[in-house]
C-alpha positions as CSV (number, residue, x, y, z in Angstrom):
1,Q,149.9,9.8,105.7
2,V,151.9,6.7,104.9
3,Q,155.3,7.4,103.4
4,L,156.7,4.8,101.1
5,V,160.3,4.6,100.0
6,E,161.3,2.2,97.2
7,S,164.8,0.9,96.6
8,G,166.6,-1.8,94.7
9,G,166.2,-0.6,91.1
10,G,169.0,-0.4,88.6
11,L,170.4,-1.7,85.3
12,V,170.5,-5.4,84.7
13,Q,171.0,-7.6,81.6
14,A,168.1,-9.7,80.2
15,G,167.8,-12.9,82.2
16,G,169.0,-11.3,85.3
17,S,167.3,-10.6,88.7
18,L,166.6,-7.7,90.9
19,R,164.8,-7.3,94.2
20,L,162.9,-4.2,94.9
21,S,162.0,-3.1,98.5
22,C,159.4,-0.7,99.7
23,A,159.6,0.5,103.3
24,A,156.5,2.0,104.8
25,S,156.1,4.4,107.7
26,G,153.5,4.3,110.4
27,S,151.6,1.6,112.2
28,T,149.0,0.5,109.6
29,F,151.3,-1.5,107.3
30,S,150.1,-4.9,108.4
31,R,146.5,-4.0,107.5
32,A,147.2,-2.5,104.1
33,V,147.0,-4.2,100.7
34,M,150.3,-3.5,99.1
35,R,150.9,-3.4,95.3
36,W,153.7,-2.8,92.9
37,Y,152.9,-0.9,89.7
38,R,155.1,0.0,86.8
39,Q,155.1,2.7,84.1
40,A,157.1,2.5,81.0
41,P,157.7,5.6,78.8
42,G,154.6,6.4,76.8
43,K,152.5,3.8,78.5
44,Q,149.9,3.8,81.2
45,R,150.8,2.7,84.7
46,E,149.9,-1.0,85.2
47,M,149.7,-3.2,88.3
48,V,152.4,-5.8,88.5
49,A,151.6,-7.6,91.7
50,A,149.6,-7.3,94.9
51,I,149.6,-8.9,98.3
52,T,146.8,-8.7,100.9
53,S,147.2,-8.4,104.7
54,G,146.6,-12.1,104.8
55,G,149.3,-12.9,102.3
56,T,147.2,-13.6,99.2
57,T,149.0,-12.7,96.1
58,V,147.9,-11.6,92.6
59,Y,150.1,-11.1,89.5
60,A,149.8,-9.6,86.1
61,D,149.9,-12.2,83.4
62,S,153.1,-10.7,82.0
63,V,155.1,-11.4,85.2
64,K,153.5,-14.7,86.4
65,G,156.1,-17.3,87.1
66,R,158.9,-14.7,87.1
67,F,158.1,-12.2,89.8
68,I,157.3,-12.8,93.5
69,I,155.8,-10.3,95.9
70,S,156.2,-10.8,99.6
71,R,155.9,-8.8,102.8
72,D,157.5,-8.6,106.2
73,N,155.1,-6.9,108.6
74,A,157.7,-6.8,111.3
75,K,159.8,-4.6,109.1
76,N,157.0,-2.7,107.4
77,T,158.4,-3.7,104.1
78,V,157.1,-5.2,100.9
79,Y,159.4,-6.8,98.3
80,L,159.3,-7.6,94.6
81,Q,161.7,-10.4,93.5
82,M,162.1,-10.1,89.8
83,N,163.7,-13.0,87.9
84,S,164.3,-13.8,84.3
85,L,164.0,-10.1,83.5
86,K,163.2,-9.0,80.0
87,P,163.7,-5.7,78.2
88,E,160.0,-5.1,78.3
89,D,160.2,-5.1,82.1
90,T,162.0,-1.7,81.8
91,A,159.9,0.9,83.7
92,V,159.7,3.0,86.8
93,Y,158.3,0.8,89.5
94,Y,156.0,2.3,92.2
95,C,154.9,0.9,95.5
96,N,151.3,1.5,96.5
97,S,149.6,1.1,99.9
98,Q,145.8,0.8,100.0
99,L,144.1,0.9,103.4
100,F,140.4,0.3,104.0
101,T,138.9,2.0,107.0
102,N,135.7,4.1,106.7
103,T,137.3,5.4,103.5
104,V,139.9,4.1,101.1
105,R,143.3,5.6,101.4
106,N,146.0,5.2,98.7
107,D,149.6,6.2,99.2
108,W,152.4,6.1,96.6
109,G,156.2,5.9,96.7
110,Q,158.4,8.1,94.5
111,G,159.3,5.2,92.2
112,T,162.5,3.4,91.3
113,Q,163.9,2.9,87.8
114,V,164.5,-0.6,86.5
115,T,166.3,-0.9,83.2
116,V,166.8,-4.3,81.5
117,S,169.3,-4.3,78.6
118,S,169.1,-6.9,75.8
């Protein structure tokens, strides 16, 4: 099982920036699709950004142009750089690892709180 540990959340004013990190255990990180999700109170969990093993990125429309996902395979770490933060970005942010072998395996981190004040 892959263990994922998020860090970097906190309280920031609107317009500010934060960088989230997600460190993964094990030796399969470079082959996994990594995603950041978020869940605000009373809302469903939604995907924010994804990055494939080859570095292709996908973003939710709500964060395009403001957030950047990246990965460092040497450090088994995926990042989410969040700029121009808005109060509506307030949520618990979760890291997800998806690995395709003969099955599909999904692993999740414990989440990190991001709060954006207006």
